[in-house]
N, C-alpha and C positions, 0 to 999 in steps of 0.2 A: 783355324783359317777358313775364311769364307771364299766361295768361288762364285763370281757374278759374270753373267754375259750381258753386255749392252747390245741389244738387237735392234735392227732397223730394216724394214723393207725398202727396196729401191726400184723404181720404175722410171726409165728415161730421166735419170738424175745426173747426167754428165755435166750439167752446168753447176751443180751443187755439191756433188759427193766428195770431191777432194777437200773443199773448205769445211764440210761437215766433219770429216775425219780429223782434220787439223784441229777442230774445236773439241771433239770428244776424246781423242786419243790421250791427251794429258790426264783425263779422268782415270783411264785405265792405268796409266803410269803411276799416278798417285796412289791408287788402290794397291797396286802391286808393291810399291815401295813400302807400304805399311804392312807387308807380309801376307797379303791376300792374293788371289788369282783373279785376273779380269781379262776378258776378250771383248773386242768390238766386232760383232758379227753382223755383216750386211748381206742380205739376200737379194740378189738381182732377180727380179720377177719377170724374166723374159723381155727385157728392155729391147726396143728397136734401135736405140742409139748405142754408143760405146761405153755405157756405164760399167759393164763387167770388165772390159779391157782396162779401164782406168783403175778399178779396184785391184786387179791382179798386179798392175804395175806399181801400185802404192804399197804392196806388201813388203817390199825391200826397205822402204822408208819407215813404215809403221809396224813395229814388231808384234803388237797385240791385235792387229787387224786380221780378221778371218773372212774372206769373201766366199760367198756361196752362189751358185748359179742354179736356176730352176726354170721350168716352163712357166709361162704366164698363167696366173690363176686369180689375180686381183689382190687388193691390199689386205682384206680380211683373212683370206686363205693363207697368204704369205706370213702374216702375223702369227697365225696358229702353227704354221710350219716352223717358224723361228722359236716359238715357245717349246714345241716338242723337241726341237734340236737341242736347246739349252738343257731341257730335262734329261734327255738321253745322254748328254755329255757330262752329266753329273753336277751341273751348276745348282747351288742352293738358293741363288737369287737370280732373277732376270729383270732387267730394266729395258723397257721398250719406248723408243721415240721414233720419229720419222726422219728421213734423210733429206728434207727440203730446207733445213736451217731455220725453222720457225721457233724452235725451243732453245733454251740457254743452259749450257752445262753447269754454270754456277748455281743454278737452282736445284740441281741434283743432290747436293750435299745435305740439305735439310732432310731428305728422305734417307740417305745412307746413314746418317747419324741415328735415325730412329728405326733402323732395319730390324732390330730385335724386339721392338715394341709392337709392331703391326705386321699383319700378313699381307695386306695390300695398301699401297700408298699411291694416290692418284691425284694428278694436277687438275685444277679448275681454271678455266680461261676467262677471267673477268677482264673486260675492256680489251677483248681480242682485236687484232688489227688486220684480220684477213677477210673482211667484207661482211656486209649485213646479211647476205644470203646464207653464209655459214652460221651466223648467230641464230638465224631463223631455224636452220636445220637442227642445231643443238637444242633449242627450246622444244621443237617438235618431238625430237627423240626422247626428251625427258618425259613428255606427256605420254608418248606411246609406251615407254617402259613401265610407267605407272599403271596404265590401262592393262597391259599384258601380264606383268609380273607382280603388280601390287606393291611395288617398292619405289621410293623416290630417290633419285640419284642426282648429285649436284651437276656433274658433267660426265655423261656416260662414255663419250667417245674420245676423251683426251689421249693423244699419243705421247704421254709422259707419265710412266707408271713403274713403280718398283714393287715386285711381288716375290714372296717366298715360293719356291717351286714345289715344296711339299704340300702347300695349300692350293697352288695353281694346277697341279698335274691332273686332278680329277675333273676340272672344269671343261677342257677341250673334248672330253668324252661325250658331253651332252650338247655339243655345238656341231652342226653340219660342217664337214671338212672344207666346203667351198663357201662358207658363210661370209658375206660381204661386210658385215658390221661386227667383227669379232670383238673389238674393244667394248662395244655396247653390251654384248652378251656377257662378257667376263665381268664387267662392272655390275650389271643387274644380278647375276648369279652370286657374286661375292656379297652384295648387300642382302639378297634374299636368304643366303645361308648364314648370315650374321657373322661373317668373318671379321677379324680385328682390322678395321679399315680407317685410314686417315685421309683427309683431303687437304691439299695445299694450293693456294693461289699461285699461279705461274704466269710468266710473260709469254705471250703468243704472238710472234711477229708475222708480217706478211712473208709469203714464200720468197726466199732469197735469190732465186734465179730459176730459169727454165719456165715451162708452161705447166700449169696444173692440169692433170689428166682427168680430173673430176669436175664436170660442169653440172648445172642444175638439172638438165635432162637426164644425165646419168645418175645423179643423186636420187631423183624420183624413181628411176628404174630399180636401183639398188634398194631403196626404201620399200617399194612395193613387194619385192621378193623377200625382204626382211620380215615383213608382216607374216607371210606364210611360214617362214623359218622360225619366227618367234613361237608360233603355235607348236611346231615340232619340238622346239626346245622345252616348252612348258610340259609337253607330254613326256619328254625324256626325263625331266626333273622329278617326275613322280616316282620314277624307278631308281633315282640316285639321290639319296639323302645326304645332307652335310654331316661331316664327322668332326 
């Protein structure tokens, strides 16, 4: 029997979170019906709206939903928090996406079917629909990862990834706990450590509701800090070898 946690960070997602749960909860039901264990774990990252109140109210309707509440620390730190939570709860797989409705549950199954073949399976966002500025950021990150880590990744920051926790669990140890681009670091390290990795083209829609909390000014600020943290990660990698 496999145990998988579908994890999502949520910040001010009151406009989206119920619909996103409605979309993803059937995935958990189908997995459980096949004899496995699955939870949909959503961490409220100190939202200023009523995201967490909605999550707790929906528990009665969605039996596989697990809402968590935490102080605000940003998307990357919340992703790492969720990874550690899944690992500590004994999940042997963790699937991470975002709570803004941009990804499609139907595209999860190609990864689930190949879960025993690969350690990391990550989506690639060709023809993405969330704006030219985000496409520019993705291409820039690809170049920065190559310059910093010496590896080429197809789409480092995709919030659509299925990972084996026994391979994932060592990676957060080399990433600063408050790192803003956790997905980028995980992708780069997985490639650098030559993990069994597969890439899948996925659909990436515009945000389905609410307001994006990340604008270009904030992206630039996060990116500047990320450069410094990349150096720390590179230094830490020297004392942690892949196994």
